[in-house]
N, C-alpha and C positions, 0 to 999 in steps of 0.2 A: 744476085740480081738487084739492080738499082734503077730507079726512075726519077725523073725530075718533074717538079710542079711549081707553078708560080705561087700558089697559096696552099698550105697544108693546114687543115683544121683538125685539132685533136679533141674529140668529144662531140657526139651528135645530139646533144640536148637542145632545148629551145634557143640558147645563144649560139651554139655550134652550127645547127642547121640553118639558122637565120643568116649567119655570117657566110656560110658556104653558098647558099642560094643567092644571096645578094651579090656576092662577088662574082658568081657565075653569070648573073644577069648583067653585070658590068663588063663582061668579056674576059674575065680571068680564067686561067686553067686551074681547076680546084680539085684537091684530093681531100676527102673527109674520112677520118678513121674513128670507128666506135666499136665497143666490145659487143654490141648487140647486132642482130641481123638486119635491122633497119634503123634509120634515124628516129629520134624521139626522146632519148635520154630518160632520166629518172622521172621527169614530169609526165611524159606520155605513157611510159611503160609501167612504172610502179609508184606514181605520185599524184600529181594534179588531176589527171584525166580519170583514172580508175576510181579515185576517191570521190570525184564529183558524180560519176555514174552511180555509185552506191549511195551518196547523199541524196540524189534525186529519188531513189527508192525509199530512203528513210523519210523524206518529206511526204511522199505519197502515202506511206503507212500512217503517219501522224495526221494527215489531212482526212484520211478515211475514218480514223477514230473520232476526230473532232466533228465529223459530219453528223454524228448522232444528235448533236445539239440543234441541228437544222432540220431534223426529221428524216434523215437518210441513214440507214444502218446497213453497212456492208458485211457485218459479221466479223468474226475473228479471222485475221489474215492467216493463210497457210503459206509458209515459207518453204520453197523448194530450193535448197542451198545450191544444188547442181545447176539449175537453170539460172539462178542469180549470178553464179560465178561465170556461166557461159555468156550471159548478157554483158558483164563487165569485160570479159576477155574479148568479146566481139567488138566492143567499142575501141579497146586498145589496138586490136589487130587491124581494124579498119583505118584508124588514124596513122599508125606506124607504117602500114602497107602503103597508104597514100603518100606519106613522106618519102618512102623508098621510090615510088614512081616519079615523084617530083624531082628527086635527085637524078634519075635516069633522063628525064625530059630536059633537064638543064645540063646534061652531060658532065655531072659531077662524078668523079671517080670515087666510089664508095668502097671502103675496105673494112671488112669485119675483122677486128683484131685489136691488139694493144700496142701502142707506140711508145718507144723510149728514146730519149734524146741521146745521140752520139756526141754532138756538138751543137753549136749555134746555127747550123745550116742543114742538119740531117738527122733523121731518126731511123730506127729499125722497128719494123712492124712485125710482131709475131701474130700470124694469121690464125683465126679460130679453127679453120679447117686443116691447119698444118702448114709448115713452111714459113719463111720470113722474107721480108723485102726491105731494102734500104730506099728511103725516099729523101731526095735532096730538094730543098725548098728555097725560094727567094724570101718568102714571108711565112710566118706561122701564127695561128691564133689558138691559144690553149683555152679549152672550155670543158674541163674535166668534171665540173660540178661538185657535189657534196654527198656525204653519206651520213646515216644516223649516228649521233653521238652515243658512245657506250658508257655506261656507269659501272665502274669496276666491281662494286658490291653486288650488282644485279646480273653480272655476266656469268651465270651458272650454266652448266652443261645440260640444257633441257630444251626440247623443241617447243615447250609451252611458254618459254620466255621469248617474246617476239618483238620486233621493231615494226615500223610502219609498213615496210615491204612485206613482212610476214603476215601482218594483219590484212593486207589487201589480197593475199592469196585466197582468203576466205575458205580455208580448209574445213572448218566446222563452225558451229555456233556454241561457244562456251556458255555454260549455265551462269558462271560467275567470272567476270573479267575485271582485272585491276588495270587502270590506266595510270602510269606514272608520268606526270607532267600535265599541267593545265594550260598549255599553250594551244595554238591553233590546230596542230596535228592531232594532239591528244583529244581535244574536244570534238573535232570533226569525226575521227574514227570511233571515238566513244559513242557519239550520237548514232552512228550507223549500227553498231552492235547492239545498242539499247533498243533501237527500232525493230531489229529482227529477232529480238528475244532474250538477249543477255542481260543479266543484272550487273550493271556497270558501276564500279566505284572509281572515282578520280581522286588522286592525291597530288597536291601541289605544295611545294615548300615555301612559296611566297604568300603574303597576306591575301592575295586575290588572284582570280583567274586572269589569263592573258596579261601578264606583267608588261607594263609599258603603254598599254592602251588606256584611254581616258576612262575613269571609274564610272562616270554617269552613263556611258555607253555600255560598258561591261556589265553594270548592274542589271540592265534590262535583259541581257542574254543570260546572266547568272540565274535569274528567276526561272527561266525556261529549263536551264541545265539541271537545276535542283529538282524540277518536276519529273524529268525523264531518267535521271540517274538514281541508282540505289543510294549512293552517298557521295558527298564531296568533302574532302578533308583538306583544309587550308593550313598553312604554317605547319606542315607535317612532312616528315621524312620517312622513307623506307630504309630501315637500317639492316634488314636481313631478309633474304629469300632462300628457302631451302625446300628440297623435294621431300614430300611425305607420301604416304600410301594413297591418299585420296586427292592429291593435287600439289599445289605450291603453298607452303606456309609462309606468310609474310608478317614481319614484325614492324609496327609503326612507332614513330616517336613524334608525338604531337599532343598538345593540351586538349584538343577537341575530339580526340579519338576515344570512344567509349570501350571499344574492343581492340586493344593494342596488338593482338595476335589473331589473324584471320587466315582462312584457307580459300584459295582461288583456283579455278581450272586453268586460267592463263593470265599472264602478266604482259601487258603491252608497255614497253619503255619508249617514251616519246619526249625526250628532254632536249631536243634541238638537233642541229646538224653541224658537221664540220667539213671544211674544204678538203678536196682531194688534191694535195700538192706534193705528195711523196710517192715514190715507187715507179717513176717514169723518167728518171734521169735528169731532173732539173739541175742537179749539181754539176752537170756537164755543160751548163750554159751560164750566162751572166745574170739570169733571172734572180731577183731577190725576194725573200719571203719575210713578212713582218712577224713580230713576236706572237701574234694570234694565229699564225699559220696561213695567212692570206698572201697572195702574190701582190707585190707592189707595182702599181701602174700609175701613169699620169692621166690627164683628162682625155687623152686620145686612146686610152687603153693600152698604151705601149709600156712594156717592161723596161728594165735597165739594159736588156739585150736589144739592140736597135732593130733586129729583124723579127722579134717575137712580141706578140700582143697577148693579153689575157682578158677574159670576160666572164661574167656570170658569178656563180656562188664563190668561185675561188678568189675573187678580188674584194670581197667584203659584203657586209650587210647593206640593205636587206636581201636575203636569199629568195628572190622572186623571179619567176620565169619571164615576166614582162620587162623587168629590169635587164635581164640577159638579152632579150630581143633587141632592145634599144642599144645596148652596149655592142652587140654584134655588128649592127649597122655602122656605129661610130668607128669601130676598129677597121672595117673595110674601107670606109671613106678616108680614114687617116692614112692607111697604107697606100691608097691610090694617090695620095698627095693633096687631097682636098682639105679645105679649111673647115675643121669640125672639132667638136668637143662634147663629151658627155657631162653636161651641167644642168640636169633637170631641177626645176624649182619644187617639184612634187613627184613622188612615186606612190601611187595608191597601194593600199594593202587591204585584203579581204579575208575574213574568217567565214568560211562557207557552212556555218552551222544554221540552225533554224531557231531564232531569226539570224540573218546574216549581220555581221559587224564589219564596217568598212571605214577607212579614214585616209586622208591624203593631205600632204603639206604639214604644217605645224600642228601638233596636238596641244591641248591645254596643259598636259603634263610636261611637255618639253618647254612650253612658254614659261611655266613657273620655274622649272629647273634652270633655265638660261637667263631669267630675269627680263624677258621680253614683254613690253607693254602690249596688252591685248584686251579686247572685250569679247563677250560671248553672247550669241543670240541662239535661242533654242526653239524648235517647233515640235511639240508633242504630237504623235500620230493620232492621238485621241481626237484631234481637231480635223483630221483628214477624212473626207467623205469616202475616198477609195479604201482606206484602211478599215473604216467602219463597215463598208459593204462586204469586205472579204473576212470580217471578224478577226482582224489582226491589228488591233490598236496598240500592241506592244512594240512601239517604235519611237524613235527620237532622231531628229536631224538638228545638227548644231553647226554654227559657223564661228570660226576664230577670226576676229577682225582687228586690224590696226586702228586704234582710236584716233590717230592723227590724220591718216590719209583715207580711212575707210576701205582700204584694200583687203581682199580676202586672203588670209594667211593660211587657213586650214579649214577643212570640212570633215565632219564625222557623222556617221549615221548608223543606226542599228534598226533592223526591221526586215521584213520580207523584200527580197530583191535589192538590198542595199548595194551589193556588189555590182549590179548592172547600172546603178545610178551614180556611183562615185566618180566616174569619168568626167561628169559635168563639173564637179568640184576641182578636179585636176586641171581641166581646161581653164577654169576661172582663175586659178592661181598662176598658171603659165602665161595667161594673157593679162595679168595684173588687173583683173576685174575688180570693181568696187562692189560693195554690198548693194548699192543702188542699181548696178547693172543687173544683178540677179533679181532684184525686186521688180525691175521693169521688164524683164524677159518674160514673155507670155508662155506659160506652161499649159499643156493640154489638161482639161478637166473631164472626168475625175481620174487623176493619176497620183501615184505616190511621189512622182517627181515634183509635184506642187509644193511638197514640204520644203524643198530647197528655196524656192522663191518666198515661201511662207516664213522661213527663218530670217531671210533678209528683211521682210516686212516687219517682223517682230523687232528687229534692230532699230527701226525708225518709229516704232509704236503705231504701225499702220496695218497690222494683220487683220483681215476682215473676219475670218472664221475663228480667231483665237484672240481674245481680249487681253492685251498685255501692254498697257501704256508705257511709253519710253520713260526710263528713269532719268531724272534731271541730274 
């Protein structure tokens, strides 16, 4: 059996379903293939969404504990792991079910199964429920996403060595959990397990957490991480993991580790993700893959095969859902023949810990590495009325500014709700706003967003609630 479609989308994650739905809205006949029963991909099924549901619970637990300082004592929280898991699953099912309904409303032909290329104009789909179908397409968008990176030495045969997907299954609450990797996934999931009762140890081989992010922002978060984690080992490697009677014995190699051999109930490996670009017949097309395993595309997301486009994690970093959203729209507009290109000046990134850490555009670290001239303006949240009123002065907002033009090149912030505010910085960069534009923009009072205009005022030595004369 074979069918024809104008557009085939392989992969139903954020980029895939965005592309499919946008194309359907433009009048194209669309077929969307994914291995799960509804669209959503890793992000909605086993990534962004379930982790944020659990991080919400984590934040609630921490706030309840902190309320003792204000004269309110909720007592020791009682964790019902089954209800917590049900809550997380209900969030996932509601959103993925909603995406399934949206596909039907748009008349997108959704097929649950795995697609493999026969050539540059057709695939064979092995359906989950059995049987196969050939699909002949005019255009195709590949959006197969990414999977957790495996570390050879840690890939032992044990259900207690888990990745991010396993951690989100929330099977139990381990008494002692080791998180291998101090990036955003490790810190987010480590924070969740620490909140619900695990003694969590984080090990990172680099000198600091969140490699690549500006140190002044990370340092604020690191203080909080040190408080909620049992231990944080930097510049340390895990050299061995083996099963023992009472758990998993882990051997560390690092100057700061006092106990080089420790036993944990579970080990969460979160050292990054890799693109899914093998196992579905790309070799039968003209699509090229670079040395790092990413599919090569141009600014319109077109591959070296004229009928095939690729978007999302499989085309390069940053591996972020909102990047895939934008790339999906670009690919559809390009295959429709419209003048378009994916050329953002800024892509925001958020670490959804407590406090949250977010940045967009040029970081100070990048500016130094590339030799770009810049100036920095910082506004500490200790000067914020809103931050003080909610007892969360542990925040900082910074601007990276071109000293010649005063254009905003980058924005970074760490603090409560930073992820919800960073979009203003992205807009400022995309609109080529000046520091003066942010300083003159009236922000509502009292809000945390005032720290953005406050940082711009600092640049000119005009901040009202934070005395910082402009340097000559």
